N, C-alpha and C positions, 0 to 999 in steps of 0.2 A: 655627507654621502656614506651609504653603507654599501657594503659588497657582499655577495653570497659567499659565506665562508666555506660552504661545501662544494662549490664548483670548481671544476679544473680549468686552468688557463690554458688558452689555445696558443702555443708558441710558434705555430708554423709559419706565420707571417711576421716574425719578430727576429731581428738580428742583433747579437750583442757583440759590438766591437770595441768594448771599453777596455783599457789597459794597453792601447796602443795598436790593437789589431786592425784599426781602421784608418791609421795614420798615413801621411804621405810623406815622400822623401823631400829633403830640402826644407826651407823655412816656411812658415805659414804665410798667409796673404798679409800683405803690409797695410794693416789697418790699425796699427797702435796697440799697445798692451795695458793690461790692467784694467781697472774698472772704467777709466776715463775712455779707453779704446773701446771697450763694450758699449758705453753710452753713444759714442760717436758713430759706431757701426749700426747701433740699432736704429738711428735715423733713417738708416737706407734699408735695413734687412730684418728687423725684430719681427717674429711671427710672419715672416715673410714668405713670398711665393718662390721665386728664382731670380735673385740678383746676381748670380754667379756667372752667368753667361750660358754657354752650351758647348760642352766638350765631350763629345760622344766616346772620345778615346780613353777617357778615364771611366773607371768602374769601381764599385765598392770592393774592399778586399774581404776575403772569406772570414767567417765569424762563427762562433759557436754559442749555443743557449745551454749548454749543459750546466753551467754554474747557475744560470738565471732559473732553470727548471728546478734546481734543488731549493732555491731561496723561496720560490713561489709555489712549491708543492703544498697540497692541502694538508699534509703532514706537519707543516710549519704553522702553528697557531698564530704566530706574530707576522705572517707574511705581508700583511697590508700595512704594516709599520714601515715597509720599504717602498720608497718612491717608485722603483721600477716596476714592483709587482702591481701597485695602484695604476701606474701608467699602462701596464699590458691589460689589466682588467677594464680600463676606460677604452682602449684600443679595440678589444673584442666587442664590447658594448656598442661601439661606433660602427664596426663591422655588421654586427646584428641589425641595427637600425638602418643604416644606408644600403646594405645589402638586400634589404627587403622593401619596406613601405618607402623609405627615403627616395632611392632612385627610381621606384615605380611612379611616384607623385610627379617625378620630373621627366619621366618618359625616357630615362637614360639606362643603358646596359651597364651592369655593375661588374667590376672586377676589383679585388682586394688590392690596397697598397701594401707595402712593407714599412714597418718601422724598425729604424737602425738607431741603437744607443752608442754613442762614441764619446771619446774624450780627446781633448786638446785639438785634434784635426782629422779630416776624412776626405777620401776620394769620392766624388760622385759622377754621374753623367753629365752634370751642370758645371763641372769644374771642381777645383779643389777649395776647401773652406777649413777655416779655423773655428774653434768654439766662440769666438768673439762675434761671430755672425748671428749667434742665436738659433733657435729652431727654424727649420725650414723644410719645404717640399720641393723635390726636384721632378718635374715632369719627365725628363728623360729617361729615369730609372723608375718612376712612380714610387718613391720612397720619402718617408718622413724622417729627418734627421735630428736628433735631439741629443745634446750634451746635458745630461741630468744636473750638472752643477749649475746650470742656468736658474734654476728654480730658486736656489739660494740669492742670486742677484735679483730675482723677481720679488722676493719677500722683503730682502733687506735693502736693496738700493731703490726700487721702484714701488715699495709700500703695498705690495699685492701678495700676502701670505696666504695660506690655506691650501688644503688638498684640492678643492674645487677650482681655484685659481689655476693650478697645474693641469687639471682635466679641460679647463678652457683653452689653454694653450694647444693641447693636443687635438681637441676638437676643431679648433682653427685650422691647423694644418691639414687635417682630415678633410676640411671643407674645400682646401685647394685641390685636393685629389678629385673630389666631386666635381669641381669647375672643369677640370681636365676631362672627366668622362662625358660631361654635358656639352663640351665645345665652347663654353663660355670664355675659358682662357684663351682659346684660339680667336674668338671673336674680339676680345680685349686687345690682343697683340695686333691684329690687323687694323683695328681703329687707331692704335697708338702710331703705326707706320703711315696711316693716311693723314693724321692729324697730329704732327710731332708736338705741337703747341699745347695739345691738351692731353700729353703723355702721362702727366702726374694725376690729372683728373680721373683718367681710365684706371691708372694703378689703385687710386682710391676706391673707385667702385668695385674692383676686383677684391681688394682687401676687406671692404666693409661687407660685401656678401660673404665672405668666409666668416666673418663674426656673426652674421645672422644665421648662417648654418650651424655654427656652434650653439646658438641659442635654440635653434630647432631641435638639435639632438638633446639638449638639456631638458627640454619639454617632454620628450619621448623617452629618455633614459629610463630604464627599469621597466618599460613596457613590452619589450619583445620576449618570445619564447626562449631565447638563448641569452637573455640578459644577465651580465655579471652584476650590474648595479641594482641594488635593491631599492634604494630610494634616494631622493634628492631634495634636500630641505630648503626653506627660504634663505636661510643664512648662506647655503652653497650658492644659490642664484645671486644674492649680494656680493659673495666674494668673486664671482665670475665678471659681474659687472664692474667691481672695483678694479679688476685686473685689466679689462678691456679699456677702461679709462686710464689706467696707469701707463699704458703704451700707446697712448694717442700722441701724434707727432708733436702737438703743441707741449704736453707735459715733458716729453723727452727732450725737447729743445730748451725748455726752461730749466731741466735737470742738468743739462751740458753746460749751462751758464751763459747761453747765447741768447739772443733775441728770438721772438716767435715769428716766423715768416711763413704764412700760409702757401706761398707760391712754392715753395720747396717740399711741401708735404707730398707723401706717396701712400700713406696708410690711413689717414683721416685723423680729426681731432678727437680728444678724449669724449667729447659730447656725442660726435658721430658714432664712435665705436661703441659706447654705451647704448645708444638709441637704436643701433641695428641689431646688436645682440639682444635687446629687449624685444624688439620687433619679432625675432625668430622664436624667443622663448615664450613670448604672449601667444603666438598664433600655432606654433608647433607645425607649421606648414612650410615647406621650402620654396613653395610657389611665391610666398610673401616677400622673398628676397631679392625682389627686383631693384637692386641698386643702380644698375645702368640708366634706367629711365629716371630714377631720382637724381642721378648726377646731371 
């Protein structure tokens, strides 16, 4: 994946709360600590939508992007050696695609989400979360939350290294924002309420569509007038597919040392996640991502 070295990064929708600015008082969510805690939590929430509930009384703390602006300035020739700068560039490219042809194809009105970096813990409109939850999107405040340290776990523990594996994660979370804009998220929640016995099945449809949307963006990355991504290679695509498979429910259950139990899945198997990312990447058309009918 190559970026436009001369392009200015747009930080207007980015919040940098690293270093404790986005934390919350008291202890983190009681979900275990260390790598094992992360793995157990990932079964529920990795690359997830909103498993934190809905607490509108919580809100993100103030943040500043002054340091981020300096690190990611065009004057820094090594800026794309930094994961945060690569993530901002991918985020801007996602905004470019979905803000134009992506949502137009779906007949939806587009508004930007925000991208918030944090460490350790964070307040959100969906409740309080620790880093162990992994990357997630909160519809209550339309923000994508990422502790960048997660990418070390993704590479080292889940065997999905590479810059484009990181891009896939962000593209998946951005896909949840698109689902919010199209009303698909609301449709899924209603179906879950009407058919509680199929709650996990509908959750899987939601997650697989976000994987498909990540694939759609991958196909269209570098194609927009304001694109920050200059090129995506076949190796990048393979890296994203590998990452999608690595966070399949069956792989995570195997990683945690327990048995594989499809009845508890909420995100889909490795094969399903790889299939739907590939479906989006092959077609480049968000209308190909009808996972609900497939479910």
